[in-house]
C-alpha positions in Angstrom: 29.0 -12.6 16.3 29.0 -10.3 19.1 26.9 -7.1 18.8 23.9 -6.0 20.4 22.4 -9.3 21.3 22.6 -10.9 17.7 22.8 -14.4 18.3 23.8 -17.1 15.2 20.8 -18.9 13.9 21.0 -22.8 13.9 22.0 -22.6 10.0 25.4 -22.0 9.0 26.0 -18.8 7.6 28.1 -18.4 4.4 31.4 -17.2 4.6 31.9 -13.5 4.9 27.8 -13.1 4.8 27.0 -11.2 7.8 28.8 -7.9 7.6 27.9 -7.5 4.0 24.2 -8.4 5.2 24.6 -5.8 7.9 25.6 -2.9 6.0 23.2 -4.0 3.2 20.2 -3.4 5.7 19.1 -7.1 5.6 16.9 -6.7 8.8 13.4 -8.2 9.1 11.2 -7.6 12.3 9.0 -10.0 14.0 6.9 -10.8 17.2 7.9 -13.9 19.2 5.4 -16.2 21.3 6.0 -14.0 24.0 4.9 -10.8 22.1 8.4 -9.5 22.3 9.8 -7.6 19.2 12.8 -9.1 17.6 14.8 -8.9 14.6 16.7 -11.3 12.0 19.6 -10.6 10.0 18.8 -12.2 6.5 20.9 -13.3 3.6 19.4 -12.2 0.0 17.9 -15.6 -0.4 15.9 -15.3 2.8 18.4 -17.6 5.0 18.1 -16.5 8.6 22.0 -15.7 9.7 21.3 -14.2 13.1 18.4 -13.2 15.5 18.2 -10.5 18.1 17.4 -10.8 21.8 13.8 -9.5 22.8 13.0 -5.8 23.1 9.7 -3.9 24.4 8.9 -2.1 21.3 9.8 -1.1 17.7 11.4 2.1 18.7 14.1 0.3 20.7 14.1 -2.6 17.8 15.2 0.6 15.4 17.7 1.8 17.7 19.4 -1.6 18.0 19.5 -2.2 14.4 21.3 1.2 14.0 23.9 0.3 16.6 24.6 -3.0 14.6 25.1 -1.4 11.5 27.4 1.1 13.2 29.4 -1.6 14.8 29.7 -3.4 11.7 30.9 0.0 9.9 33.5 0.4 12.6 34.7 -3.5 12.5 33.6 -4.1 15.8 31.4 -7.2 14.5 33.0 -10.6 15.5 32.7 -13.1 12.7 35.4 -15.3 11.8 33.8 -16.2 8.3 35.0 -12.4 7.4 38.3 -13.9 6.7 37.2 -15.8 3.9 38.8 -15.1 0.7 36.1 -12.8 -1.3 38.1 -12.7 -4.4 37.3 -16.5 -5.5 34.8 -16.3 -8.1 32.8 -19.5 -6.8 33.0 -18.5 -2.9 29.7 -17.5 -1.0 31.2 -14.5 -0.1 32.0 -13.3 -3.6 28.3 -14.5 -4.4 26.9 -12.1 -1.5 28.9 -9.2 -2.3 28.0 -9.5 -6.0 24.3 -9.9 -5.1 24.6 -6.7 -2.5 26.9 -4.2 -4.1 24.1 -2.4 -6.0 21.7 -2.5 -2.9 24.5 -1.3 -0.5 24.9 1.7 -2.8 21.5 2.5 -2.9 20.9 2.1 0.9 24.1 4.6 1.3 22.3 7.1 -1.1 18.7 6.8 0.1 19.1 5.5 3.3 16.5 3.0 2.7 17.6 0.6 5.4 18.0 3.3 7.9 15.0 3.8 10.5 13.3 6.9 10.2 14.8 7.9 7.0 12.1 8.5 4.6 11.0 11.6 6.3 7.8 10.2 7.2 8.3 9.5 11.0 6.7 13.0 11.2 4.0 12.6 8.7 0.3 12.8 10.4 -2.9 12.1 8.9 -4.0 15.7 8.6 -6.7 14.9 6.3 -9.2 12.1 6.2 -9.7 12.4 2.6 -8.0 9.6 0.8 -6.9 11.7 -2.5 -5.4 14.3 -0.2 -3.2 11.5 1.8 -2.1 10.0 -1.6 -1.2 13.4 -3.3 0.8 13.9 -0.1 2.5 10.7 0.0 3.4 10.9 -3.8 5.2 14.1 -3.3 7.2 12.5 -0.5 7.9 9.5 -3.0 9.5 12.1 -5.5 11.7 13.6 -2.8 12.7 10.3 -1.6 13.4 8.4 -4.7 15.0 11.1 -6.7 17.9 10.9 -4.7 18.7 7.3 -6.5 17.0 8.0 -9.7 16.5 11.6 -11.2 13.4 12.8 -13.3 10.9 10.2 -11.5 7.3 10.8 -11.3 5.3 9.1 -8.6 1.8 8.5 -8.0 -0.3 6.2 -5.6 -3.6 4.6 -6.8 -6.6 2.9 -4.5 -9.3 0.6 -5.8 -12.1 -0.2 -3.5 -15.2 -2.3 -4.1 -18.3 -0.1 -5.4 -16.0 2.8 -5.2 -14.6 5.4 -7.8 -10.8 4.6 -8.0 -8.6 7.3 -6.1 -5.3 8.6 -7.4 -2.7 11.0 -6.0 0.2 12.1 -8.0 1.1 14.2 -11.1 3.2 14.7 -14.3 3.7 11.3 -16.2 2.4 9.0 -13.7 -0.9 10.8 -14.0 -1.0 10.6 -17.5 -0.2 6.7 -17.3 -3.2 6.3 -14.7 -5.7 7.9 -17.1 -4.5 5.9 -19.9 -4.6 2.9 -17.9 -8.3 3.6 -16.8 -9.6 4.1 -20.2 -7.8 1.2 -21.7 -8.3 -1.3 -19.0 -4.8 -2.7 -19.1 -1.2 -1.7 -17.8 1.5 -2.2 -15.4 -0.2 -0.5 -12.3 -3.3 -2.7 -13.0 -1.1 -5.8 -13.1 0.4 -4.7 -9.9 -3.0 -4.2 -8.2 -4.2 -7.8 -9.3 -1.7 -9.8 -7.3 1.0 -9.8 -9.7 3.9 -8.5 -7.4 6.1 -5.7 -8.3 6.0 -4.9 -12.3 9.1 -3.7 -14.1 8.8 -2.4 -17.6 12.3 -1.3 -18.9 10.5 0.4 -21.9 6.9 0.9 -22.1 7.2 1.8 -25.9 8.2 -1.8 -26.8 6.7 -3.9 -24.4 4.3 -6.5 -25.6 2.7 -7.2 -22.4 -0.1 -4.3 -23.0 -0.3 -3.8 -26.8 -3.0 -1.2 -26.4 -1.0 1.1 -24.2 2.1 1.0 -25.8 1.4 3.4 -28.7 -0.4 6.3 -26.7 2.3 5.8 -23.7 5.0 6.4 -25.9 3.4 9.5 -27.6 3.0 11.0 -24.2 6.9 10.3 -23.2 6.1 7.3 -21.0 9.2 4.6 -21.1 10.5 3.3 -17.9 7.5 2.3 -15.4 7.9 0.5 -11.8 4.4 -0.5 -10.5 4.8 -1.6 -6.8 1.8 -3.1 -4.6 1.4 -1.3 -1.3 0.3 -3.8 1.8 -2.6 -1.2 2.8 -5.0 -3.9 4.1 -8.6 -4.3 4.2 -10.2 -4.7 0.4 -8.5 -1.8 -1.0 -6.0 -2.4 -3.8 -3.3 0.1 -3.5 -0.4 0.5 -6.0 2.9 2.8 -6.0 3.8 3.6 -9.5 7.1 5.4 -10.4 7.7 6.8 -14.2 10.6 8.1 -16.0 10.8 9.4 -19.6 13.6 7.3 -20.8 14.0 3.7 -21.2 16.0 1.2 -18.8 16.1 3.9 -15.8 15.8 1.7 -13.0 18.2 -0.8 -11.6 18.1 -3.2 -8.6 18.6 -0.3 -5.8 16.0 1.6 -7.3 13.5 -1.3 -7.1 14.7 -2.0 -3.7 14.0 1.7 -2.9 10.5 1.7 -4.1 9.5 -1.4 -2.4 10.8 0.0 0.9 9.1 3.2 0.3 5.8 1.1 -0.4 6.3 -0.6 2.5 6.6 2.5 4.9 3.7 4.2 3.0 1.5 1.4 4.1 1.8 2.7 7.7 0.3 5.8 6.7 -2.1 4.6 4.3 -3.8 2.0 6.7 -5.5 4.2 8.9 -6.3 6.9 6.1 -8.4 4.0 4.3 -9.7 2.5 7.7 -11.0 6.1 8.4 -12.6 6.4 4.9 -14.0 2.9 5.3 -15.6 3.7 8.6 -17.2 7.1 7.3 -18.8 5.2 4.4 -20.2 2.5 6.9 -21.4 5.4 8.8 -23.3 7.3 5.8 -24.7 4.1 4.8 -26.1 3.3 8.2 -27.9 7.0 8.4 -29.3 6.4 4.9 -30.6 3.0 5.9 -32.4 4.3 9.0 -33.3 7.6 7.1 -35.0 5.3 4.7 -36.4 3.0 7.3 -38.3 5.8 8.7 -39.9 6.8 5.6 -41.0 3.3 5.1 -42.2 3.1 8.7 -44.1 6.4 8.4 -45.8 5.2 5.1 -47.0 1.9 6.5 -48.6 3.9 9.3 -50.5 5.7 6.3 -51.2 2.6 4.6 -52.6 0.9 7.9 -54.9 3.9 8.5 -56.1 4.1 4.9 -57.1 0.2 4.8 -57.7 -0.6 8.4 -55.3 -3.2 8.5 -52.5 -4.4 10.7 -48.7 -3.8 10.2 -47.9 -7.1 8.1 -51.0 -6.4 5.9 -49.7 -2.8 5.2 -46.1 -4.2 4.4 -47.5 -6.6 1.9 -49.5 -3.9 0.1 -46.4 -1.9 -0.2 -44.2 -4.7 -1.4 -46.9 -5.8 -3.9 -46.9 -2.0 -5.0 -43.1 -1.9 -5.5 -43.1 -5.3 -7.5 -45.8 -4.1 -9.7 -44.0 -0.7 -10.5 -40.7 -2.2 -10.4 -39.6 0.3 -7.8 -37.7 0.1 -4.5 -39.5 -0.5 -1.4 -38.4 3.1 0.0 -39.6 4.9 -3.2 -42.8 3.5 -3.2 -43.1 4.5 0.5 -41.9 8.2 -0.4 -44.6 8.1 -3.1 -47.3 7.1 -0.6 -46.2 10.0 1.6 -46.2 12.4 -0.9 -49.7 11.7 -1.7 -50.9 12.6 1.6 -48.7 15.7 2.4 -49.1 17.0 -1.3 -45.1 17.1 -1.3 -42.1 15.0 -1.0 -41.6 14.1 2.7 -38.0 14.9 3.8 -36.8 12.8 6.7 -34.1 13.4 8.9 -32.5 11.2 11.0 -30.6 12.6 14.0 -28.1 10.0 15.5 
């Protein structure tokens, strides 16, 4: 194969596989031991068919992949195996064609394999609020995924430890999110617990979530696709796509949703990181303010009891234990008893 630096891998490629896989967009980015960005051409089963040369950045890689696809479409890819008989039912080429037909059609329809085709390259993180970012991403998902499957409703949900779950989306998918939250079961929750992509052909007769089936059918929820979003950190993020008719999703739709989820992670990662840093900063400010209250109360106890710092601290701790209160609350009570009103402490970082 001679095209834009792609070199055959040591593994023998099945007959007729390369051009089919190129047109279906089976590329994978990776970084080599010298920190150069490269890409692989993969078979549907994950076999590496060819490997590119090194590039300086992902932008250059994206341009190279687009050029490879263009060359393949113009018949400029040199691959002797393309002369194989693809009509033979048992041939590898025939198998590759069959497996990639719907994926290739979906790629042409929704451009899932083309760099920058999601319309999110210019998407900027204009809001630090996670809910607003999720709502914007859900709207973009509807626009993109509707090209392959009409009538979709899309939403993103984020669950974080010790935080209220956040959801962005509307329509049927919001109804599903509320039902899952109240019942504690459903495809979105299953996807968030590491079960991978969850496909529901008809929620009304799916036995995996018996409590959900009835209420969901009453609301018109039938086909559901829940795709985990690798957003990093401790957050669990899921893209959910709903349609009001059964058997609405085919292989191309599933691929498109999974590709969108991967692209969405690029936007969601910084949004979630910003939210995490804001929470950490708020917790730090609160801790410092509480410490200020405690330190002031210790001074009062030391003056009242003519004792040192350690003895005053033990007095406060004993009072907190007896009254079953937090130390900062006991300290605030001590200060209020001296000043006659609750003491408001402000920490200026």
